[in-house]
C-alpha positions, -999 to +999 in steps of 0.1 A: +373-208+296+351-238+303+342-242+340+348-279+340+371-303+322+357-334+304+352-368+320+380-382+297+404-355+307+396-360+344+402-397+341+435-392+324+447-364+347+436-380+380+420-414+382+445-434+361+476-412+362+489-422+396+484-386+408+449-391+423+444-370+454+437-385+487+399-386+490+382-386+524+345-383+528+340-360+558+302-365+561+284-398+556+258-420+574+254-457+581+227-478+597+213-513+597+178-503+608+160-470+605+131-467+629+125-435+649+103-405+657+113-369+652+091-340+662+062-364+667+066-378+631+076-413+623+106-423+601+106-460+591+123-480+564+103-495+535+114-520+509+137-511+479+157-484+497+127-462+505+116-447+538+084-434+552+098-399+562+075-378+583+044-386+563+061-388+529+075-418+510+110-410+498+139-428+481+163-427+511+190-447+494+196-465+461+167-488+451+190-518+448+196-516+486+165-537+489+171-549+525+175-512+535+207-521+553+229-491+548+259-511+558+296-504+560+302-533+536+281-516+509+296-483+516+332-497+513+323-512+479+312-477+468+343-461+483+367-486+467+352-481+432+352-443+436+387-443+450+376-428+484+401-440+510+384-430+542+351-417+555+337-399+586+304-413+597+282-389+615+247-393+629+213-376+628+181-379+648+162-389+616+182-422+615+178-430+652+207-436+675+233-458+658+260-460+685+261-497+687+265-503+650+290-475+646+311-487+675+314-520+657+322-502+624+349-481+640+365-512+656+362-534+625+376-509+600+397-484+621+418-474+590+388-465+569+362-449+592+361-422+619+327-427+636+307-402+657+286-411+687+254-393+695+233-387+727+196-382+732+200-344+735+163-338+736+160-346+773+183-340+803+208-366+813+229-368+782+261-359+799+262-394+814+256-408+778+286-387+766+308-401+793+298-437+783+305-429+746+340-417+756+346-450+775+334-470+746+361-454+724+342-428+704+365-399+694+336-375+684+301-366+693+274-353+669+247-327+678+219-322+652+213-288+667+189-276+640+165-302+653+166-290+689+143-261+679+108-264+665+072-257+675+075-282+703+109-277+718+135-250+722+167-264+736+198-243+738+232-260+735+250-233+756+233-245+787+251-259+818+249-296+809+260-290+774+289-270+786+300-297+809+299-321+780+320-298+758+346-294+785+347-332+788+352-335+750+379-307+750+398-324+778+398-357+759+406-343+725+372-353+710+357-337+679+323-320+680+302-322+648+272-299+648+246-288+623+230-254+630+196-241+619+197-218+589+214-184+591+220-169+625+194-186+646+220-205+667+253-188+658+254-169+691+251-202+711+279-218+691+302-187+695+297-190+732+309-226+730+339-217+709+350-190+733+344-213+763+363-242+747+390-227+724+408-260+718+377-281+711+377-291+675+343-282+659+330-291+625+299-273+611+279-297+589+261-291+556+285-263+546+267-239+568+236-242+545+257-222+520+229-211+497+204-201+524+199-166+539+228-153+561+250-184+555+280-161+555+275-153+592+274-190+601+305-196+579+323-168+596+325-189+628+351-211+609+375-182+611+382-194+647+413-216+648+394-247+660+363-245+638+359-262+603+330-269+580+321-300+559+303-300+526+280-329+534+248-324+514+261-297+491+248-316+461+214-316+478+216-279+484+223-273+447+201-302+434+178-279+414+208-268+394+221-304+392+254-320+383+281-307+379+269-279+402+286-248+388+271-225+415+286-249+442+321-240+429+312-204+433+301-211+469+333-229+477+354-200+464+333-175+484+335-196+516+373-199+511+375-162+508+359-158+541+377-185+562+404-201+540+405-232+519+421-251+548+388-250+568+367-268+541+362-305+540+344-323+512+315-346+523+289-366+504+260-371+529+260-407+516+236-425+511+209-399+508+225-379+480+234-407+456+200-419+446+202-396+415+239-393+410+268-418+414+290-417+445+320-406+424+299-377+410+294-365+445+330-353+445+343-353+409+327-319+401+355-305+423+382-325+404+367-313+371+366-276+381+390-253+362+385-226+389+402-245+417+440-252+417+452-288+422+465-277+457+430-264+466+414-296+453+437-318+474+430-297+505+392-299+502+390-335+490+412-351+516+442-334+531+422-312+555+401-341+567+432-362+571+448-337+593+417-331+614+406-367+619+439-384+619+435-408+589+471-421+585+467-456+571+440-453+544+448-474+513+457-462+478+429-474+456+434-483+420+411-471+392+388-498+380+371-491+346+334-495+344+318-518+317+304-487+300+338-472+292 
């Protein structure tokens, strides 16, 4: 049996049939200005969607995004065309702190976006920042934990100030998004947090680096009741294989065997992953799979994220044919 159905069959079965699953992107990024320093290396936007990224010029987003404004309006246009009803907007040190813009986005489009705040975790005093984020209405905080360890710094997130922040988040029903270093380098720290705060909802980003060494041990943390994982960047992890990523389907099935399909949330890592595929292609390889049931597809693509993040008013979006059809 073929591993994927055709584009035409996918269109007929899902996009135009009225039986399209709820689609929620559980891992995306937005910014109006990208200008920061990480590990002593600059990250600055350049024209035509490019960035100077730690000494290398890269295509950070689509080249038609000439003003380099990775705005909510542009994302919504992509979401509407791809029939993606809602999106979770996370943060990363490489984009700089985006709290001001994301607060605006969350208030302007509350039915379409769940936005994460972020603190400057690389120096003491971030607990006060977290308290301010809570007062500003943020319902989640993001920690790019993999970037807390390098040749210059080694910051543990099971320290006293972090634990105070986690208890604050748990008491206020906030969500923690966190990306660990590859393998087991930080799993012991996160397990300490999980046990200390058993009702704090935690989402591990980048699908626990699913094709890297010892990813299963990181994924195993999602067996705890309050821990989930999003698939943000999975098309980057399997980029060498390229669309439609047959090995990614194998990884999804293996991860589900470890922790259950109800712990897995699809995410695109928009806009970084769509400079060489379309936004719809960042998820349609799941819809086209013949190795996942319709129930499993619906769980991964939207139902799990809807339950976790509380999306309850996202629109039903019609299929709009492209000029090339």
